[in-house]
C-alpha positions, 0 to 999 in steps of 0.5 A: 343100204338100210335106207334103199332097201328101206326107203326103196325097195320099202323090204327088209329081207333087200335091207338086210340083205344090203345090210349084212351081206353087203355093207357088213362083209363085202364091202369092207373085203373090196374095202380095207381087205378084211377077211370074212371072220378073221381077225386080219387087219382086227380083233379075234374071237377066240375062247376066254383067257380067264374063269374071269371071263368066262363069269363075265359071258355068262353074265352079258348072255344073261343081263340082255337074254332073260333080264331085258325078255322080263324087263321089256316085257314089263315096260310093253303096255306102255310103249303105244298099240303093236298094230300100227308097227304090225301094218308095218311090217306088213308092208315091208313084205314079212309077215308076221304070221309066219315068220319062221325063215325069218327068224332063223335068218336072224338070228344065225346072220344079224349078229354073228356079221355085226360082230366082226364088224362092227368090234371085230373090226371096225371099232379097231381100225376106228381107233387105230386111224382116229384116236380111242375116242374119236375113233369109238364113237365114230364107231357107234355112231355108223352102228347106233345110225344104221338101226335110226334108218331101220326103226324109223321104218317100224316105227314113229320118230320119238319110238325110233329114237328112244330104241336108236339109243339104247341100241347106240348105247349098247354098241357103245357098251360092246365095242369098249369091250371086245378092246377091252378084252382082245376078243369079240367073242364075249360082245357076239354071244351078247348079242346072240341073246337079245336077239333070240330074246328079240325073236320071243318080244316078236312071238309074245306080242306082236304074233300074240297080241300080249 
């Protein structure tokens, strides 16, 4: 679905809807009977039962929010010119000068639907079907492969693969934590913090070319 949106329709918006509303919501509902944002067959979204888990949530938000943002802005000068990325984004239908609506949809839907599906549903189902190690590997590979497809349309192949590798490693960590905690709540907040950081990066780097 990601490849169809990016390389056939050549539209970030269509890709977003195909992947999130189709791949992460409608297809699991139709094929697996997974009910949107419910834990049937998967993990629940529930408040942390202990102070230790509450502290873990705060730590995850800090690491994938401000810490991630600071590290990215520090290494940004070594990541190449932003002009090529701007041109690719514009060619896929996103106006870098007017991204408010895409930002709101991205932050509102992306972490919620991705975490409900990949951590709340896919990881547990894959582990039950294929065993702990192979199931976790399969869920991580699926999460990572979509981002390879997405990033390949936005960056050169070396940069796309490096970024996708970091994203896959993050997905592996989040899947492990969600399974260990028995809930996808903590990783949802981590994902939300990461996506908010990406929006800040876009504003500072792409819109203002810092």
